[in-house]
N, C-alpha and C positions, 0 to 999 in steps of 0.2 A: 692498798692496792696499786701499783703502777698502773699506770694509762698503757689501753690496752694499743696496740699498733694496728694502724690502719690498712688495710689493703688497699692498692688500687683498684678504683671502680672502673677502669679501661683497659685492664687487663685484659689483651687480646686472647694471651696462650689462655686462662682462667674463663673467659664468656667463650672460647671455641671448646673450652673443654666440655663445660654446660652442657651448649645446644647438642653437641656427639650425645651424648648422656641421656638428652631429652627425648632424640630420636629412637621410638618401639620397633618391633619385629615379629610380623604375626608368623606362624605358625601352618606348616601346610605337609601335609604327610602320607595321604591318598596320593596311589601311584608314582613315588617318592624311588629315586634313584640315588647308586651312592655318585659321589661326587667325584668331579675331577676337576684340578684346579692350576693344568696347565695355561700356558699363556704364549700368545705369539704375538709377537715385535718386532718388528725392523726384517722381517726375513729369517727370523729366529726364533726355535720352541725354549718354554724357561719352564722348569718347575711349577712357580709358583708365582703370583701378583707382586708377591711383597718383595719390594727392593730397599736396599737402602737407599737413604736421605745423605744429599751432597753436601756430606761432613768435611772438616779441612782440623788442623791439627789435634790428629790425636796420640800423640806421641807421649803426651802427658797422660793418657787412657790406660794404653799397652807397649810395649817394649816393641814391638813388629805395627804399630802405627794406622794409619788411611793401608798400606799393605795386608795389616792383619785382614781389616776390614773386608778386604777386598777378598781374601782369602775366605774366607766363612759366606761370602757371599759366593762363592765359586760353590764349596765343597754344599751348598745351599739348592743348587740350580737354579741362584737368583743375579738378577741384575741388580750391577755395582753402578754406585754413581760417586762420584768424585770430585770438590770444592777446590779451594783454593790451596795450592803448592806450589811445590816447586819442580822441573822438568825431570830431574832425576826420582822424584817421591812416583810420578804418572808410570815413568818405565817400570819401575819395582814394583804400582799398583797391574799394570798391565802383564806382566811378569807370571802375576801369580796364575793367569787363564781366566781371571775375571772379565765376565763381557763389562766393560765400563762406559759409563755415561760421563765427559767431561765438560762440568759447567765452572764459566770464564767470567772472572768480573768484571762490570761497565767500565774495565779502566781508561782513562781519559785519552790517552794513545791509541787511536785506532790499526796503526801499525803492529806494537807491542799484540791487540787482540788478535790480530791474522798468525801472527807470528807463532801462539799458543795454539792457535786451530791448528796450525800445519804440524806441529809437534805431536799433538793428538791425534792425525792423523798417520804419524809414522810411526803411531804405538800400536796404532791397530783396534783402537775403543770403538764402541758401536755406533755412537751419536756426540755431538758435541753441543753445547748453549751458553746460556747466559741470563746469570739470575741478574733483571732489571730493576731489580725491587732494592738491591744496593750500593744506585747510585747516590742519596741524598743520605747527609746525617741526619740526625732528629733536630739538628737548630736549625736544619732548611735551605743549610751549605752542601756543596758538593762534598760526600766523604771523604775520608782518608782510610786505607786498611794496612797495616805494616806498612804505612809510611810511604804508598800509591796513592796514585788520584786518582778519584773516580770520574767518570760525567755521565749525566745524561742520557740519552741516544733515542734518536728521530726514529720516524718510520723510516726514511730513508737510507737511513744507516745500518737498520736493522737489514735489510732490503741486499745490500752489498754484504752485510756476515754471509746470509743465507746464498748468493750469490759465489762467497770463499769456499766453499767447502762442496764436496761430494755428500759427503756425511748427513743423515737427519742434523737439524739444526733446530732447538729447543727454546722456548722462553720458557724460565721458571720465572713465579712472581706474579703471576695475573692472577686477579681477583676481582674484574669487570667485565660485564658484556662488553664493553667501548675499548679495551687490549684485544680480547680475543679475538672482534672482527680483525684490528689491525695487523696481530698475527697473519690472519688467514690473507689478508690482502698482502704482508712482506711473504709470503710462501713457507715462514716454519712447519717445521714437519712434529711437532711437538708443543704439549704447555704445562708446564706445572703451577696446579689452582693452588696459590698458597700466599702466607702473609711473615714469611721468614722468620718463625719462633717470634709472633708479636713484634714486629719493627716497628710498627703502628699503634697506639695504642686507639682501643673500639673498632678496630678492622673489624670487618664482616666476616664471621667463622664460614672458609671456606666450605663446609660440608653445605651451609645454605643458600650461598650462589652459585655450586656447582651445576646444580640443576639447570638454569639459567645460562651458563656457560657451555654447559655440554648443548642446549638445545641451538647457541649459535655455533658451535664447533659442526655439529649434523654426523659426528662419526668420519667426517672426513682424514684427521689426522688424531691421533692420541691424545687421550687428556688423564692426567696424571694430577696426584693431588698431596700434600707433604703438610700435615698439620695435626701434632700431638698422639699419631694413630699407637697403638699400643695392643691391640689384640683382634683377636679372627672376627672378633664382632664389628670392632671400627673399620675395618676390611671391607666386611659385605657393604654395611651400609655405604662404605665413598665407591665402592661397586655399583650399590642399587640406585644412587643418585646419580649415576653417570661417568664415574670413571673408569678406567680400562687398568688401571694400576694404583697403586700406591708407594712412597716412600716413609722408610721408619730408620727415623733418626736416637733419640736419646735412647729410646725404648734399646737400643743393642747397646750402648756406652758401656754400662753396669756388666752385663755378658763380655764384653772384648775386656773390661779389664780384672774380669774374674778368671777368665779360661781360656781368651786369646781368641783365635781364630775360630775354636773348637765354640767357645760360649757363641758368636756370632749364628753361626751352623746353629747348633741348638736353639735359640731365641728365632731367627727364620723359619724353622721346621714348626717348633710348637705354635705359631700364630699362625702357618698356615694350616694346622693339623684342625687347632680351634677356628679357620673360617671352614674347612671342607664339614666339620660338626656344624656350623650354623646351615651353609649350605643345605646340609641333608634335611635340616630340621625345617626347610624352610621353601623346600621345592625345588633347587636350585640346580640341575644336574652337570652343569660347567656357568663356565663364566658368560657363554654369553647369552642363558638362560635366567641369570639375575635380572628378578623382578623387580620394576620400583615402585611397583604396587604393593612390596612386601615391607615398605618403611611408613608406619606412623607415626604422628605427631601426638604429645601430649595434650 
């Protein structure tokens, strides 16, 4: 017999998935109503709280790439997020009509960051933001992504980014009460609770810390969560724990590769239908009435 392959005990994605699956839901049927999944965000209404994640470099998945992901989100009435990519790509993304949130890397050059914010504004995006958790490499040095140097940002720098745009500014990669407080101090208008698909081993599962972060935020700004979300049950749990909406990434890549934008539309709508079914069985008539007490720990 060959030697068994050892799994990484600190794999944050595995830890996250196991924690998500450990959460159970109680049923409530008396006085139940047909559920409504519509979401309001930054003054606009969307059909679902299921959004795409801030993915990048999808041309190897489908020829339509990031624009195909955006088109699928638009067809589903969902918010689209865009990660790293050049200006022409963002123009193709927004040309689909998708209401898009553009996430910018923490580049070392702050002037370059401001220029990307300005371009995103010209493209008519819904909001802009930064994935603060992508500043460091796994070796404890500043990261280099596609040949571009990254650098950690201070609270004062974050305040300047917020002031640099009239659009909502969102911080992605919040996984502590400490950073949540700082985001409020900086005046950001949204945060994404995430460990960036396991960018660090032994990271606390976003679902586990989400209630604590939501308590800090106290509904002052939207709270989003991005972490291995695949189903309507995952979405309901996230919303019950304090999120206002969720980002779905890898679960959309297969459908995009198989059927392009139509596959993305079908998958978002399928997850939303699953969410509606779970809401119906737990007595949640709309997103505002999702009760945290439906969650049970094993």
